[in-house]
N, C-alpha and C positions, 0 to 999 in steps of 0.2 A: 825438389822444392817448388812451391808455387805460392808466390807472394799474393797473387790474386785470391787464392783460396783462403789465405790468412785474413785478408781484408773482408772477404765475404763472411767468414766466421765471426769476426768482430762486429760486423753489421747485424748479423743474425742475433748475436748475443744482446746487443743494445735493443733490438726490436723486442726480443723476448722479455727483457727486463722492463721495458716500457709497458708491455702487456701484463705486467705483474706476475709473471712466471717466477716461482721461487728461485733464488739465486743459484743454489746448488744444482737444481735440476737443469737450469739453463746452461750452466757451465759444463756439466757432464754431457748433456745432449749435443751441444755445439762441438765440444772437443771430440767426442766419439765419432760424430758424423764427419768432422773435418779430417780425422786420421784415416777413416775408411776411404774418403775420397783421395787421400794422398798416397797411402801405402797398402790399402786393402783391409778386408774384414778381419783376417786372422791377427795381424799386429794390433788392430784397434781393440779387439777382444782381450788380447794379452795386456794392453795398457789398462783397460777397464778392470781386469782381474788383479793385476799386481799393484796398481797405484794406491788403493786404500790401505793395504798392509804396509807398503813401503813408507807411506807418509805417517800414518798413525803410530807405527812402531817406534817413532823417534823418541828417544829418552827425554829430550828437552821438552817435548809437548806434555809430558806428565805433569809439568807445572800448572797447566791450565785447570784440570779438575781439582788439583790441590788448592790453588788460590780461590777457585770458585767455592769449594767446600768451606774454606776459611771465612769467606765473606758471608755465605748463607747462614752458617752457624752463628757468627757474630750478630747478624741481623735478627734471626729468629730467637736467639737467646737474649736479645735486648741489650747486648753490650754496647751498641752504638747509640742507644737512646739518649744518653746523657751528654753527648757532644754539644748539642745546641745550648743546653743549660749551662754547661761549663764555659762555653764561649761568651755567653751573655754576662757572666760574672766579670770578665775582663773588659768587654767591648761595648756593653749596652749604653754607657754614658757618652759615647762618641755620637756625633751627628749621624743619624741613620744607623745607630748601633745594633738594632735587632737584625736588620738586613745584612750588615757586615758580619755579625755573629753567625748568621746562616751560611755565609760564604765560607768562613773558616770551619764551620761544622761540616760542610760538604767536603772540604779539603781533608779533614780528619777521617770522615767516612770513606773517602777515596782510598785511604791508606790500608783499608782492610777489605774493600769490595772489588775494586777494579772495574766497576760498571757504572756508566752514566745513568742508566735507567733506574737501577737500585738506589743510587744516591739521590736522584730527584724524587723518587717515590717516598723514601724514608724521611728526608728532610721536609718535603712538602706537607706530609701529614702533621709534622710537629710544629713547623715554623709559620706556615701561612696563616692558620687561625690566630696565632698570637700577634702577628704583624697587623692583620686586619683589625683586630680588637684594639691595638695600640694607635690606630688612625692612619695606617699606611693605605694608599690607594691599592685596591686588590690587584690591578694589572701589574704594578711594579713589584708588589710582594711576590706574586706568582712568577713574574719574569726573572726576578733575581734568583729564585730557587731553580728554575729551568736552566738558567745559564750556569749557576753554581754546580749543577749536576754534571756538566760537561767536564769538570775537573776530575771526575771519577775515572776517566780513561787516561788522564795525563800523569797523575801521581801514582807510582807503583803501589800494589801489583796491578798492572794494566794488561788485560787479556789481549788487547789490540797490539801492544808492544811485544808480547811473547810471540804471537803469530807473525808479526813483522820480522822479529829476530830470526825465526826459523826460516822464513822464506828468503830473507836477505842474507842469510848465513853470516850474521854479525852478532856481536856480543849483546845479549839481552840485558845483562847488568849495566853496560854502558848506556844503552837506550833508556833503561830505567832511571839512571842518574840524570841524564839529560832531560827526561820528562819531569823530574822533580823541579828543576829550574824553571821550565816553561809553565808548569802547574802553579808554582808560587807567583810567577810574574802575572799569570792570568788572574789569580785570586786578588793580587794587589790592584790590577787594572779594574776589576769589578768593584772593589772597595772604593777606588777613586771615583768611579761613576756614581756610586751611591752617595759619597760625600758631596760631590758637586750638585746632584739633584737635591739633596737635603738642604744645602745652603741656598740654592736658587729657587727651589719650589717646596717650601715647607708644607704646602697643602697636599703634596704628593707623598713626601717622606717626612714625618715629624722629626724635628731636630734631635731630641733626646728622649730617652725613656727613663723611668724611675729606676733607682739602683735596687739591687737585690738586698734583702736583709742578711745579716751576717750568718745566721743559721742556714738559710737556704743556699747561700753562696758556698758554705763549707760542705754541705751535702752534695751540691752539684759537682764540686771538685773531687770529692771522694768517689762519686759514682762513675767518674770517667777514668779513674786510675787503672782499672783492669784493661781497658782498650789501649791506653797509653803504654802499658807494660807489654802488650802484644805487639804494638808497632815497634817499640824499642827492641824486642826480641828478634823480630823478623828482619828489620832493616838495619839494625845495629850489626847483627851477624852477617848480613849480606854485604854491606859496604865495608865491613872490617875483613871481608873475605874469609870468614870462618866457614861459609858454605856458599855454594853456587845459587843462581837464581832458581834452578830446578829444585834443589834441595830446600831452598827457602820456602817453597810452596808447601812441602811436607812438614817442615818445622812450624809454619804458620797454622796449618790445619790442626796439627796435634796440639799446639799451644792454645788455640781457640777452644778445642774440646776440653782441655785441662782447666783453663780459666773459667769456662762456663760451668764445669762440674764443681769447682771449688767455691764459686759464688752461688751455687744452688740453682742455676738457671738452665741446667741441662736436663732434659727429660726425653721420653720416647717421641713425643710429638715434634720437638725441635730436631732430633736426629733424623726422623723419617722424612720430614719436609725438606731438610737441608740436603739429604742424600738424593731425594727425588729430583729436586731442582738442579742439583749438580749434574746428575746423569743426563737429564733432558737438555740442559744448556750445553754441556760438553758435546753431546751427540749432534746438536744443531750446528755448533761451530765447526766440528770436525768434518761433517759432510760438505760444508761449504769449502773448507780448506782442501779436501780431496778433489773437489771439482776444479778449484783453482790450480792445483798441481797438474791435473790433466790438461787444463787450458795452457799452462806453461809449456808442456810437451808439444801440444799442437802448434803453438806459435813457433817453437823451435824447428819443428819439422817443416813448416810452411816457409820458413826463412823470413817471416815478417819482422822478427826482432832485429835481425841483422840489417834488414832493409831500413828500418827506422833509425838505427844507429848510423848507417851510412848517410841517410838523409839529413840528420841533425848535424853530422860533421860537415857535410857539403854545404848546408845552409849557413854554416858559421854563426849559429845563434849565440848571442851573448848570454851571460849568466842571468841577467834580469829578464830577458825575453823567455828563456827556458823556464824560469821560475813562474813567470806570469802564466805560461801555458799550464804548468802543474797546478797552480792555484785555481785557475778558471775551471779546469777539469774536475778537481775535487769539490769545489763549491757547487758546480752544476750537478754532479752525482749525488751530493748531499741533499739535494732538494727532493729526491725520490727514492734513494737507496739507504739501507741501514749500513753502518760503518764497516762491519766485517766484510760484507759482500763488496762494497765499493773499494776497499783496500785490496782485497785479494784478486779482484777483476783487473785492477790497474797495475799491480806490481810486476807482472810478467812483461809489461810494456815499458814501464818507467825504469826499473832497476838496471837493465843493460845500458840504457842511456846515461843514467847517473854514473855508472862505473866507467863508461867511456869518457866522461867529462871529469873524472877524478874528484868527484864530490863525495863528501863523507856520508856513508850509509847510516851511521849513527845519528847524525844531524838530520838527515832526510827522514828517518823514521819518526823522530820527534815532530818534525814539521807536518808529516802526513797525518799523524794522530791528531794534532791540533786542528788541521783543516777538516778532518772527518768529524770532529766533535762540534765544529761550527755548524755542520749539517744537521746536528741533533736539535737545533733551535731555529732552523730556517724553514719557512713555508715552502710547499704545502705539506710536507711530511716530516715535520720536526718532531721526532719521537718523544723527546723530553717534554715538549709542550703538551702532547696528548696524555702523557703520564700525569703531569700536573693537573690537567683538566679532569682526569679520572679521580684523583685524590682530593681535589678542591673544587668540584663542580658547583657547590652551593655558594661559592664566593665569586667566581670569575668564569667568563666564557672563553672559548678557544681564541676568538679574535682579540680579546683583551690581553690574553697571555702573549700572543704574537706581537702585539703593540708594546707590551712591557719588556720584551727581550731586545727591542731595537737598540737602546743605548748600549747594551752589553755586546751586541753584534759589532757595533762600531769599535768598542774596545778590543774585541777579538781581532778585527782587521788591523788595528795598530800593533797588536802583539805579533801577528803574522808578518807584518812589514819589518818589525824589529828582528824577528827570527831570521828572515832572509837577509837583512842588511848586516847582521852581526852574528854569523854562524859560530864564530869563535867563543861567543858568550855561552852558547849552548854546550859547546865541547869542552869548556874549561873544567867543569866538575868531572865529567868522564875521564878527562886527561889526567886527573889526580889519582885514578885507580892504578 
């Protein structure tokens, strides 16, 4: 073992990532080179040969393409399009009701997509023009959707949570249930921000919008029933333990295809686009995961993981000190890395430390996903912000969107603080399973 080699490998990885080398390639290159330096070329080739199959052949990971297919079919078939209209029926008479409706529509979309980017793109196209037309300042309208999109990875089915569950070897279903709690708390905190701005700054967010007429309201509710049926099918069965998280992905994908066909929205174009996006997204996720699996082996061979565990134990770091390090690391990575890469690069280092401190891996998974999603709206590489800029460029600039997300970032930090202060609140629902 050579701890120095482990540190050199971590340093090289950080340097490659800062140079914008693709995460998967950086992980594989550093891991292969590190294993060569530690035990020779032949074992390194053996790891490079065996790891992709050993990792991807996991039965649990089959949930990833299934949930992705579920989300892409629902999106391309237009099943999610009525979520914003349905939310408006109930919420638009509240102060800032249109923005609050968009937050809850994002939460509903999250329950079938598992993707922050897809959530932000879909809701941005629908909600931002209507909010601007109703007198919302474009920056806050765009900022609320960019922030609302982050709920996409918190409320199941979350691809990040599935990958975390596989790497941490913990219950994906329990992480899902904990994510529901934090996702709803995040949505409520965003709504609170909107209400406060609406009351204090009616020039930024108009206090109220006109009510929908009865016919439009009825049509909006009827239009959203198929997607509600799908959510009930998947998560009702999952949490009632009729099927596992892996099986839920297959049930959801099949259910989406059936509902789309019954409602007349399924055609060759929807199927081909959904399959293509599912395959390409799954491939990009899995190659990063394979690289992270190799990196875990490299750190184990170098002894760096054991060294860090010993250092943490010897330094006698308190709970708050350890969590402060975790938060700062993930917030820093979020400024220049996408969430999957940031999570899989750090888990080989953090998981052994968390296990040695007897902290819940279910709770930590929820916290990590929340921290990673904050990175989706922080400069300079807030991916949700650039997605919103792409779909609403005629209304707002990139700088204005970053300004608009600031109040929601403050709310996010409060949610993170509460998650760290009261881990039992996150674990209460999983504990009921």
